[in-house]
Each structure stands twice: as structure tokens, then as C-alpha cells.
C-alpha positions in Angstrom: 0.0 0.0 0.0 2.4 2.7 1.2 5.2 1.4 -1.1 2.9 1.4 -4.1 1.8 4.9 -3.5 5.4 6.1 -3.1 6.3 4.2 -6.3 3.5 6.0 -8.1 4.5 9.4 -6.8 8.3 9.0 -7.1 9.0 6.2 -9.5 11.2 3.1 -9.3 14.4 5.3 -9.3 13.4 6.5 -5.9 13.7 3.0 -4.4 16.9 2.3 -6.3 18.5 5.5 -4.9 17.5 4.8 -1.3 18.8 1.2 -1.6 22.1 2.5 -3.0 22.4 5.0 -0.2 21.7 2.4 2.4 24.3 0.0 0.9 26.9 2.8 0.9 26.2 3.7 4.5 26.4 0.0 5.6 29.7 -0.3 3.7 31.1 2.9 5.3 30.1 1.7 8.8 30.9 -2.0 8.6 33.4 -2.5 5.7 33.7 -5.0 2.9 34.2 -7.9 5.4 30.6 -7.4 6.6 29.2 -8.0 3.1 31.5 -11.0 2.7 30.1 -12.6 5.9 26.5 -11.9 4.7 27.3 -13.6 1.4 28.8 -16.7 3.2 25.6 -17.1 5.3 23.4 -17.0 2.2 20.0 -15.4 1.6 17.9 -18.1 3.4 19.9 -18.2 6.6 18.8 -15.8 9.3 21.7 -16.4 11.7 
């Protein structure tokens, strides 16, 4: 609901931009090793 309305008002690029910004902030705060560890755990593992 809210996401659909935002998408209609701002377009898909809005979501891509906030996702990119979030990824950059996470990289700045936690470094590349953090992403490597996430990758090793896999997408279906919540540990």
C-alpha cells in the first residue's frame, strides 16, 4: 500500500536510490568484510 503509493509518486528510481544510499552507508560503517560474511551465510539463513 504505502510502497505502491510512493512508487507511483516518485517512481522506481526512488527505491533504487535509497537502496544504493543504504548500501553505501552500511559499507562505510561495517566495511567489505561485513558483506563477505553476509554472502557466506546465504540469503535463506537468518543467523
